[in-house]
C-alpha positions in Angstrom: 0.0 0.0 0.0 1.5 3.4 -0.9 0.7 6.3 1.5 2.2 9.7 1.0 3.7 11.4 4.1 1.4 13.9 5.9 2.4 17.5 5.4 3.2 18.0 9.0 5.5 15.1 9.1 7.1 16.2 6.0 7.7 19.7 7.6 9.3 18.4 10.6 11.7 16.2 8.6 12.5 18.7 5.7 15.9 20.1 5.8 17.4 17.3 7.7 20.3 15.2 6.1 20.1 11.5 6.1 23.2 9.5 5.3 21.2 6.2 4.7 17.6 5.2 4.0 17.9 3.4 7.4 18.6 7.0 9.1 15.6 8.3 7.2 13.3 5.5 8.4 14.5 5.9 12.0 13.8 9.7 11.9 10.4 9.1 10.4 9.2 6.6 12.9 10.6 8.8 15.7 8.9 11.9 14.4 5.5 10.0 14.1 6.0 8.9 17.6 6.5 12.4 18.8 3.8 14.0 16.9 0.8 14.9 19.1 -1.7 14.0 16.4 -0.3 10.9 14.7 1.0 9.3 17.9 -2.5 8.9 19.0 -3.1 6.3 16.2 -0.6 3.9 18.1 -0.8 1.9 21.0 1.9 2.1 23.8 3.4 -1.2 22.7 4.1 0.5 19.3 5.1 4.0 20.3 8.1 2.8 22.7 10.1 1.3 19.7 8.9 4.0 17.5 10.4 6.6 19.9 13.7 4.9 19.5 13.5 4.8 15.6 12.2 1.4 15.2 9.0 0.7 13.1 5.8 -0.3 14.9 4.5 -3.6 15.0 1.5 -4.2 12.7 -1.6 -5.7 13.6 -1.6 -9.4 12.6 -4.2 -9.0 9.8 -1.9 -6.4 8.1 1.3 -8.3 8.2 3.0 -10.3 5.4 4.8 -13.6 5.5 7.5 -13.3 8.4 7.2 -9.5 8.9 5.5 -8.1 12.0 6.4 -4.6 11.6 5.5 -1.9 9.0 7.9 -1.4 6.2 9.0 1.2 3.9 10.0 0.8 0.5 13.1 2.7 -0.9 13.0 1.6 -4.6 10.9 1.7 -7.6 7.7 4.0 -8.0 6.8 3.4 -4.4 9.7 5.4 -3.1 8.4 8.6 -4.3 5.8 8.6 -1.5 8.7 9.4 0.7 9.6 12.7 -1.1 9.9 15.6 1.3 9.3 18.3 -1.2 
């Protein structure tokens, strides 16, 4: 599923430099966890790892084989949804 980043998340990340995609993902999850609006969409068990820069656990019905956390794609047309501009 492709989802574009909300403008208020983009604004908080814009201007930061990320050496790797892993650095970007870590900053993204931490930004969501510390946002007053979006953090309400996650449970405590999801927010604690997010504050550390880790992805939240996904509800079982939203998981794929062997993956229990949300994942971000950094290649192909799906990667455009992470554009901060």
